[in-house]
N, C-alpha and C positions, 0 to 999 in steps of 0.2 A: 699225233695228237697235240694240239695247242692248249696249254693250261693258262686260262685267263682269270685274273683276279680283278673284280669290279669293286671299287672303293667309292662309296657315296653315302652321306648321312641320310638322304631321302629314300624311304622305302619305295616310293613311286619311281624314282629315277633308277634305283637298282632293278626294279621289275622291267622298266623300259629298256635299259641297256642289256639285261639278261635275255629279254625276249628275242633280241637279234640273233642270238647264238643257240637258243634252247633246242632247236630242231636239227642242228648240224652235228654230224657224227664225229667230226674231227676236232671238236672243242670240249674241254672239261672246264666248268665254271665254278668259281668260289666267290664269296662276297665278304666285304668288311664295311662297317658303319663309320669308321673314323681312322685316323692315321695310326693310332696305337694298335687297333685290331689288325690293320693292314700289315704292320711290322710282325705281328704274331703269325699271321697267315703266310707272310713272306718266307718264314723259316720252315713252317710245316708243310705248306702247299707247294712251295718252290715254283711259282708261276713263270711262264715264258714271256707273258705280257701283262701289264697292269694298266687299267684305266683309273685315273685318279682325279677326284673332285678337288677344287681349290679350297673352297670354304667348308670346313667341317668343325664340329666341337672336339674337345679333348686334345687333338693334334691336327693342325691345319695341313693342307695338302703340300705346301712348299716345304714345311719342316719335315714332313714324312718323306717327300721326294729326296731331300738332302740325306736323310738316313739310309734310304734305299740305295742311293748311288755309292755310299761308302760301305754298307754292310753286305749287300748282295746285288750288285748292279744288274739291271735287266731293262728292256725297253718299256718306257712309260709313256702313255698318251694322256695328256691333261684334258679334262672335260671342263670347258670354260664357259662363262657367261658372256654375252655380247654387250660389254660395257667397256668404257675407257679404262676403268680400274681392272677389269678382267683381262684386258689386253696387256697391260703392264705386268700383271702377275704372271700371265702365261709366258711372256717373253723372259721373265725372270726364271720361270720353271725350265725353259729351254736352255738358259745359261747353266742351270744346275744339272742338266743331263737328260731332261725329257726329250724324246725323239720326235714327238708330234703333238698336236692338239686337235680337238674337235669342239664345235660350239654346241651347247645344249639345245635341244629342240625347243622352240618357243611357241607361244600361242596354243592352239589345239594340238596336243601331242599326236593324236591319232592321224591328223592330217599331215603333220610334218614327217612322220615315220617313213613314207615312201622315198623321201630324199635322204633322210638321216641314216636309215638302216644300211643301205648299200655302201654309203661313205664310211660309216664306222667299221663295217666288216672289211672293207678294202684296207683301211688304215691299220686295223689289228693284224690282218694277214701280212701286211708289209712290215709292221713293227716286229713281228715274230722272226723276220729275216734280217732285221736291222743290226748294225754294228754299234755296240755300246763301248766306248773307250774307257774301260774300268780303271786301267792302270793310271792314266793321266788324271782321271777324276780323283783318285785316291791321293795321288801326289799333290794335287791342288789343295785338297783338304788338309793334308799334313802341313803344307807350306803356310796356309792361312792360319792354322792353329799356332805354329811357331811364331809367325808375325804378331799375332795377338798376345802371346805370352811375353814376347820381347818388347812390346810397345811401352810397357810401364817401366822398363829399365833404361830407356834412353830418351833423350829429348827428340821432339819431332824434327825431322829433317826439313830444311827449307824447301818450299814448293818449287818445282822446276819452272823455268820461264815458259810463259804461254806463247805458243806460236800463233800469230794472227791467221785467221781463216782467209782463204783467197776471196777476192772481190770479183763478182761476175763481170765479165767483159764481153759484150756482144761483138761479133765480127766473124771472120772466116774461121771455120773449124776444120782442121786437117783430117780428122777421123774420129771414130768413137769406139769405146770398149763396151761390149754388151755382155751382161752377166745374167744367167738364168739359174734359179734355185727353187727347190720345193722343200720336201721333208728334210729337216736338219739344216735348212738354209741359214737362219740367223747366225749361229756360231761360225759357219763357214764364211759368211760375209764379214764377220768380225775379223777373222783370221787374215783375209785378203786385204780388206780396205784399210785396216789399221796399220799395215806395212807400207802403204803408199804415201809419198810426201805431198805436201800442200801444193807444190808446183807440178804435179803430175800433168803431162802435156795434153791429154785428150779427155773430154767429158766421158763419164761412165753412166750407163743406163742399166737399171736393175729390174728384172721381172722376177719377183718372189711370190710364189703362189700363197695368197693370204686373203682373209676377209678384209673389207674396207676399214673396219674399226681397228685393225692391227697394224696397217702399214704406216700410219702416222706415228704411233709410239715407236715402231721399229726405226723409222727415219730419224726421230729425235735421239734415240738411244745411240744409233750409229754415229750421228753427228758429234756426240759428246766423246766418242771413242776414237774418232779418226781425225787426222790432220786436214783431210778434205772436208768440204762443206757438203752435207747430205740433206736433201730436201725431198719431200713427197710431191709427186706431180698430181695436182688437182685441177690445174688449168694450164694453158700454154706458157712455157718458160723457155727463154732463149738458151741455147746450149753454150756452155763456157768451160774452158779448162779449169781443173781444180774442183769441179762439182760432180756429185753423184746424184742421179735422179732416180728415185724409187717409185715404181708404178703404184698407183692407188689400187687397193684390193677390190675384187669383184668387178674390175674393169680391165682395160688393156692400156699399156704404155706404147706410144708410137712416136716416130719422128716425122714432122711435117714442116713445110716452109710457110712462113707468114711474112708478107712484105719483104721477101728476099732474105729473111733470117731463119735459120734452122732452129726449130723448137722441139722440146719434149712435150708431148701432149697426152691427154687422157681420152680414150675412145671407149664407147659402150662395148661390152663384151659381145662377141658374135657367136652364133650357134656352131659355126664351123670349127671353133677351137674349144677343146674340152676343159683346159685349165686356164685360170686367170690370176694375175696378168699373164698373158700368153707370151712365151719366149719366141715361138715360131712367128707370131704376128709382129713382134718387136723387130726381129731380124729382117723380115720381109719389108717392113716399112723403111728400115735403114738402107736396104739395097736399092730403094728407089731414089735415094739422094746421095749415096756414096758408091764409088767403085769398091768392089770387094777387097782390094788391097788396102783400102783405108778403114777396114773393119777388123776388129779382133773380138772373137767370141769366147766366152768362158762358160762352160756348162758344169755345174756342180751338183752336189747331192740332191736327190729327189726321186720319188717314184714316178713311173710312166716314161714317156719318151718326148715330152715337150722340148722343142728346140733342136732335137737331133737332126731332123730332116732339113730345116732351114740352115743350120750351121754347116751341114755337109755340103749343101748347095753353095754356100758362101765360100767354103774352102776350095771347092772345085773351080770357082771363079777367080781364085787368087787371094782369098782372105786367109787369116791365121786363126786357129782355134786351140783352146786348151780344154781337155776333159779332166776333171778331178779323178785321181787314182782311187781304186777300190779300197786301198788300205786306210784312207782317211774319210771316205764318204760314208755317212750314216746309212744311206740307201743308194746303191750303185745302179739306179735305174736310168735316169736321164743321161749321165755321163757315160754309162755303159753302152747305151744305145748309140751314142755318138761314136764311140770306139768301134762298135760292131759294124756301123755303116761306113767306116773308113773316113769319117769326117774329122778326126782329131789330128791336128798337127803334132801336138805333144800330149802326153798323159803325165800329170804331176800330182803329188800330194798337195793339199791345200796350202801348207806353209811355204811352198816354193812357187806358188802362182804369181804373187806380187813381184818377185825378183824376175820372173820370165817376162812379165809385162814391161817392167822397166828396161830390161835388156832389149826388147823389141822396139820400144818407142824412143829410146835414147841412143 
């Protein structure tokens, strides 16, 4: 039995979300109208999964999420609006510990439910099996509180020197690194990309399953955190070392050749691929322009099996692959499938992936 707590200040939205589960025998549902009520239900109902609205009276969703992750960590799915502000807030929620998000149905809700209901059900069932790293989250909260308490007792330290971002240089590219992620992906990308230096020798292409309104904010956020330059691919961009190319959501990222120059490009999503941006399609496009030995694939946290087949084929041809270990993956779906298919050269926790990339390419 999966105990699900639905938190939303809208009575209509509570009914809409609850209707997805009301006829399922393996769900027990409870509701809360705001963050304060959610914290009360957290203690008495002890849910396995929570769906949490971002904007609510009394206590906002982000403040509630922060308390949940400290008091009684459990998988939380944010219910977000399809706006730029909603995207930034949702990414902040994932930083705080939310495992996934879903966009609220827009327009005529009755018409949107055919697509929304199966997706929500799949995300909640996946979240019920997700790994929530409670110990590290609590340690982070304690560290932040100690830093805040001590900040008034010492002068601000001088800012560290700013390392210039690499400048794009068109020309021959020796190879590329391909990263695929889904559920739990943004923090995993933080962990890997922030450990790579600005002079990393190969371009990196990222297929992160996300809506189009989210990949721009994700790219800008990663660019601030990483020595590498991170850009969203919305039109053809020539490949250059020191750059990370994030595929635009609701489409696919591919590599193609334009006037003899290899570019990252955006392609309309195809029906033959279930998830977008598609990792399988990204890998397949790269294998048209590079020998497999010039490709390194990294498959990290996410539900489903996107990327597993293509990266296994790549490894068979002489490429190298990394599957994120189950111990750090929020959902060991995609990397687990790569391991099961025999397509993983190595299996590593996410904090060791950057070092492996540097070892291979240097």
